[in-house]
N, C-alpha and C positions, 0 to 999 in steps of 0.2 A: 504494499499498500503506499501512495506517495502522501506527505503533507507538505505543511509549508517550511520553508527553508530556511536558514540563517544566512544571512549575505557576509559575505567577509571581505575584508580589504585586498583589492586585487593587486597579485603580486608582478613583479617587473618583467616577467617572463610569458608574457600575454602571447597567446597563440593569434595570428593575424587571418585564421581561418575565418569567413563569415559563418553568421546562424544558419543553422540550417531553415529550409521552411517549413517543414513538418513538425507541430505542437510544440509544447514546452512542459516540465515537469520538477517535480523534486522528488528525491530517492529517501526512503526511510522513516523513522519516526524521531529520531532527536540527533542532536551533535552536530557540533560544528570542526572545523579543521583544528584539533588539538596538537601543540607542540610543532605548530607551522613554523616559528620562530624566523628571525632574518638572515640574510645570507653574508656570512663572515668571508673575511680577505684574507686570504694568506700567501705566503710564499711558500711554493711546494719544496720539502726537504729533497737533498739528495738520497740517490738510491744506497742501499748497503747498510742502511743504520745509521745512529745520531749520539750524540754525545751522552743521551741517556742508556743507551744499550738496546732502543728499541731495533727490533727488526724489519726494515722499509722496504717496500718493495715498490719501484716507480714502473708504469705501463705508461708508453708512449704511444701518440696516435697523432698521425701527421693531418687529418681532416679535423673539421670543426663538429661540435654537438650544439642543437638548437633547443632542447626542451628536457627537462626530467618527466613531463608527463607521458606516460606509457604508450595511452592510446591516441596520440595524436601527433606522431611524426612516424615518418617515413625514413629519417635519416640515419644511417648504417652508424655514424659515430655516435648519436643519442643511443641507439641499441646497446652500444660496447659500455656506455657510461650505467645504463639504466639495469643491465644486466648484471650488474654488482648488487644493486640494490632489492632489485625484484627479482620475483620468480616466476616460471612458467611451469604448467603442468610436468612437462617433461622436455628431454632434448632429444634430438635427430642425430643418427650418425649418417657418413657417407653411404655407407651400404642401406638406408632404408630403415636399419632398426632404430629402435628408442628406449631411452634411459631414463628412471624415474628421476623428478624434481619432486615438487613439491607432492605430486601422486606416487605414490609407493609402487600402485597397481591398476592396472585398468583392464575392463571386459566390454564385449557387445553382448547383446541379446542375440538370440537365435534370429530373427526378423532383422538384423542389422540396422534398427531404426533408432537404438537408443544405445549410447556410451555412458559408461558408469566410470568414475573416477574415485579410488580410495587414497586420503590423502596420507601424509606423513603425520601423526599423532604427534611430534614431537616438535612441530613448526611452529615457530612464534616471531612475531612481527620484532623491530628493535625495539618498542616500548614495552615487549612482556607479555602482551597480549598474546593468545592463542592464536593460530591459522583455522580457519575452520570452512565448511561448505557454505556457510552464508558468504563470508569473503568471494567465493569463486562465483557463487549467483550475483551476487552486486556488481562483479568485475564484469560478468556478461552483460547484465543490465544496461550498464554505463556504454559497454563497447557498441553495444547497437542502441543507443538513446537516439530517440526521435527529436532531441532540444537541439542536439551539437551532431555536426556532421564529421565525426571524428576520422581522423584520415585513416585508420585501422578498420572500419566497419565494416567495410568490403567482405571481408573472411569470417563475418558472421551469418552471412546469407543462407548457411547450409542447415542451420538450428531452425527447428519450427517456431513459427510467433514472429518469423523476419520476412522483408520482401528480399527481390535480388540484389538490393544494395546491401542487405544486412540491418536495414532499420527495422525498429520493432513496428508491426502492425497496430497494434494495441498499446495501453499501458501496462509497462513491463510484462509484453506478450511474450518474449523469448523463451522459451521453455528450457530451462534450466532449474533443476530441484535440488535441495539439498534433502537426502533421505536422511541421514541423520549429523552428528556433528563433523565426523570426516567423510562424508560418503555425498558425492553429488553427481546427478544424473541430468544427462544432455539428450533430448530428442531431437532427432534430424527431420527434416521436412518429408524426405524419401529413403529407402532404404538405399546403403551405398559401402560401397569398400571403406570400412575405417580407415583407412591408412591415410586417404585423402584428407579425411578431418583432421588427424592427428597432426599431419605435416602442416598444413593449412594454419589450423587454429592455434598450434604450438610457435608456429612464426611470429605470430601477432598477437598473443592472448598473454598477457600480463597480469597479475594476480594482485589487486590493489585492497586496502585495508577498509573495510564497511566502516569499525568502529570511529574512524578517524574522520569520514568522509558521507557518509550517509545523509546528513541534514544539509547539506548544500546541493541546490540543483545542478542538473549537467551543464547547462548554459553558463554558469556561475564558475563552474569548477574548473574551467581550461584560465581562469584568471586566478584560481584561488593561491593562499599563500602557503598551503602544504607543498607544493612543488617547486619551493624556493628552498627548502630543507625537509625532504620526502623522508617515508618512515615506511621500510618496506620489510620482506624478511630473508631478504639474500647473505650473500657472507660477507658483506661490507655496509658498515653503516656509515650515512653520510656525517661528515664533518664541518666543511668549510671548501669555498671554492674562490677563486681570482677568476672573474669572467674572462673567458676565452682563452684562459691560460692555463689552468690547472684545476682538479678538485682532490682533496683529502679527504681518505676515508680511515676508519677505526676498522679492524678485524672484528667480526661477529663471532666472539669465543662460544656462543650458545646455538652457532648453526645447525641445524638439524644434520646436517649430513658430514658434519666433523668441523672441529675449530681451526681455521686457517691460522698456519704456521708464523706468520708474520704478523705485526701490532699494527703497523699501518700501512694503508697503499694510497699512493700518489698517480693519480691519471692526468697526464700532463699532453700539450699540444708542444709537438715537435718538428721542427720544419726537415723535408723528406733527405735533405742533404747531410743534417745533423745525424741521422738515426746511426750510420752505422760508428761513427766516433762516438757515439753515446753509450751505445755496446760496450766499445772497447774500454772506453773511460769509467765504467760501471756509473755512469748517470741515468742511463736505462737499464733495465734487468729483462724487460719482455716489451713485445709489440702487441697494440691491439688486435683484433681478428680480422680489420679491413686497411692495417697499415702494413705496407710493404718495406723489404730492404730493397731499397733502389737497385734497378737492374744494373746499374753502373758499378755498384759496390759489391753485386753478388760474387763474383770469383773474390774478391777481397774477403768478403765474410766467410766463406768458407774455406777461406786459410789463416783466419786469425783465431789464435789462442782463446780461449775462455768464452766465445761465441758458438753458440749451435746454432745454425742455420738450415732451413728445413723449407723444402721445395714441393708441395703438396698439390697434386691437381684437384680441381674444383668444378662444381659447373656453373660458376660466374661467367656471365657472359658480356662482353661488348657488342653492343649496334649501331646502326646511322638508320635512326627513324627518318621517314620519307613521308612529306605531309601530303597525304591523298587529298585532301581538300584543294589543292593549287590543280587548277585543270590541266595546265603543260605537263606535271608529274603523273602520266598515264601508267597505268600497269606495263605495257611495252617499255616506255621509257624507266620506269622503276627497276625493270628486268635487267635493260641493257646498263645502269648503273651498277647493278650486282654484278653483272658479268666482267663487267672491264677493272674490279677491284682484285689486287693480287694479294689475298690475306697471308698465304705463304710468305712473302716478305714482310710482312707486319710481322708476322711470328718468327722468322726467322733472325732478322734484324732488330726491331724495336722490341721484342719478349726474349730475345737471346736463346728462343728455344723452349722457354718457360709458360706453354702454353699449347693451344690447339687452334687450328681453324675451325670455324663455324658456319653453318648453311641454315642453320635452326636454334630454338632454344635448348635443344637436349644434345650433350657430346655423343659421341658414337659410340662409346662406352656405357652410354645411359640406357636402363632396360626396356626403356619406352620409345628409343631412338627408331626411326624410320628407316630403314637399309636402303632404301629404295631410291633415298637421296644423296646425292653426292655434292661434291663442292664443285663449282665450274670458275674457271678462269679461260675466258675467251673473248681479249678484246675486240679481235675482226669481227665476229659476230654481234659485239654490241655496238660497232660503229655502223655496221649495216643496219642493225634495228632503229639506232638513233637517225639515220639519213632515211630509212622508208617512213618513219614518222614524221618526218617533215619540221625537224627540230630547227629553231631560232639560234643559229650561232652567235647570235648576239646577246643572248640571254646570258645573265650570271646568276646563278644560285647562290644563297646566302646558306652558310654552313655553319651551326653552331656548337661551339665544344668549350667545356667549362675549363678555367685556371687551376692549375694546382695537378694534374694529371700528365704527367709527361709523355705517356704512350697515347692517349687519345689524340695530345696536341701533334704529335710527333704523326700520329696515325690519319690525322686530319691532311697534312702536308701530301704526304705519299696518296692518300686518294684523291687529292686534288691533282695531282701529276697524272693519275690514272686516266682520271676523267676528261683532262686536259686532253689526252691521246685521242678520246675518240669525239672530241668536239664538243664538250661541254664544259663552259666556264664557271667556276667558283670563287665566292669572297667568304673567306674564315673568319668569323667574328668570336673572340675569347669573350667570357663572360663569368661572371663570378655562378656559382652553382645554383642559388636560389634564385637569381634572376635568368637564369637559362631555363631552369623549371617550370618558373612560370609562363616564359614564349613558350615554350614547347607545350603545354597544357592548354593554351590561349591559341594554338596554332600558327604564333607570329615566327615563321620560319619557313624553309625550303628543306633543310636537311639537316639533324642535330643527333649528335653522339650521346649515348646514354647508357648507363649499365645497369646490369640486375643480376642479384647474389644467386639466380637459378634455385635449382630445389630437385629433390629426390622425386618429387611429385609432378606427373606432366602437366599437370593444368597450371603450373604458376605461372606463366606468361598469357593466361586467357584474359584475364582483366586489362592486360595492355592493348588488347586489340578487341574490346568489346565496346560498341557504340554506347555512350553515354558515361563512361568508367573516366574518371577525372586524368588518371594516368593512361589515358589513350592516345597518347602524345602523335600518332599518326593520323589523327584525326579520322579514323577508319569510320564509316557510317552504316555498310552492311553489315548486317547482323549474323551473317553467318559462321564465322569463325568463333564468335562466341558462343553460340547457341550450340554449335557442336563441341567446343570444349567445354561446356557446362553440362553437356549430356554426358560425359565421359565418367564425372564424377557420380553418376545414379546407377553405374555399371558397377557390380559386387566382384565381380571376378578378374583376375588379371587378362586373361585372353580376350574379354569384352572390352575391358578398358583398351588393352594394346589396339584391336582394330579401331576404336575411336579415335584414339590419338594419332595413329597412321594417318587417317583421314585427315585429322587437325592439321597434322605436319604439311601433309599434301596441297589444302587449301591455302594454307600461310605460304608455301611456296609459291602456287600460283599467282597470289593476290600480290606477294611482294612488299607489303606497307614496310617492311626494314628491311635492309641489307644487315643480317648477321657477320660479324667479323671475326671474332676470335674469343675462345674461353683460357681463363687466365690460371696460372697456378700460384698459390698461396706461397709467398716468400716469407716466411716465418721466422723470426730471430730472437734467442734470448740468453742471458747470461748463463754460465755454467755453474754459477752460485744455486742455480735452482734446479730441482730434479720433479721428478713426476709430471713434468708437463707433458698437457697432450695436444696434438695437432690432429688434425684430420676431421674434426666434426664440423658439421657442415650450417649449425646456427649461426655461424659467422659473429663472432663476439668474444670479446677476452674473455668471458666468463665461462671458459671452457670447463675447465675443474680448478681455478684458483684455490679452493679450501682444500685442495689434496696437494699444493705444491708442497715440496721441503724448502726451506731456505736456509742457506748455509752462511753465514758471515764472510 
């Protein structure tokens, strides 16, 4: 039941998203954002310890983070931070298996339209209150809220009581039920392979504390002071921050999966050019999940005593979105552009072999990959297609590239040269990522470089080609791809799903709304003073298992 809410002073980290047009509400029966506190300013200590004898671990990230509000960001840097403070129900591995986090275990019913999670009974919030099934229910209600268009809401669409955008269809209509204090049941719209739900929901579904937030309306929640100093259930407790520079945490010694071996953890922004020197000097102990050892330093990192350098193949991919709303970027022209790109040169020269060419959103070793699709490089054929289409040789295409990603920037130059060979002129414009993202969503571009973390689930790319979805950067209006992709979620067996996603990949290739470029390897690095560091999980976060790290001074 929803009742009147208590308005709380807005935090400085307000999200810029506009309120959704659907409804308004508040959740719970009482309460305000307790222990919200102010944001302290501090200088991050150096790694390796302090004069007090504390064990300090420093994790570096080259990119920015935008907000601690877990349901309202798609920023990978923010995920790296939030994963330290908040928990998901489970963790996904590269082989498609799952490991417990807040959920000790889970099962589906015979009809495969209900999923039941059993929570770890020792899990506590950082203020000492127990994590309960009601917290999970509340988190699902917020994530699917009709009052605010949370960025991660799309993943809620598989649950009964929501529409195709993940928005609840009525007051607290999402069908998530607390069976008892530590058991929660999710009802699905239709029977489906539960693995898709595990993968998609786990990726975007963090659990937040009902007892601290339930008295605040969803619309006010985005601006609440709680997000300045959040209280979660993860292995690290927020302590202080220096905006855009660093965040300092205390170890959660009561963490239900085990007490971290460190006393404090410092998460700090470091320029890519300083990563290797930081690892060598001890200023950096490890890299966040989406931060790489620069390719220029890769050979040196492999030959540096005291540094563990790991190259891990991932499902993360880069692509060049093509604005299908431009009448001059026809399907034939888009195919010609794709044919003109020498992807292998990008992998060999720019990635130094630490990656794979891509023709679609799934690599060749993905179990759902359509083996009939092959990477094509045929500039002569591309030129013929351009000429046959009557391309205006004087037209200049605008290519958007975000700053701070050297491989993307250099890839844009190589592709510019490739396209010039077939008679297409381009103009490269570099933008900060928030501006590029805004332009891409609004269709204010011709070609645009975008990346994705990928997934073990073959439907990961479907929202990005679904008409009406905010990250449909290509402005595709044909509903076919979205409909086919979504239909795969309703199939229960691997064989049935494989047939659907083979068809999906085939149509995606035919329509060519984006030119897929390459899959990247994670070039991870950490100090040898750390033991039990895990690489290879695909939830793309720093918090792979920090609570299990052994820290040697």
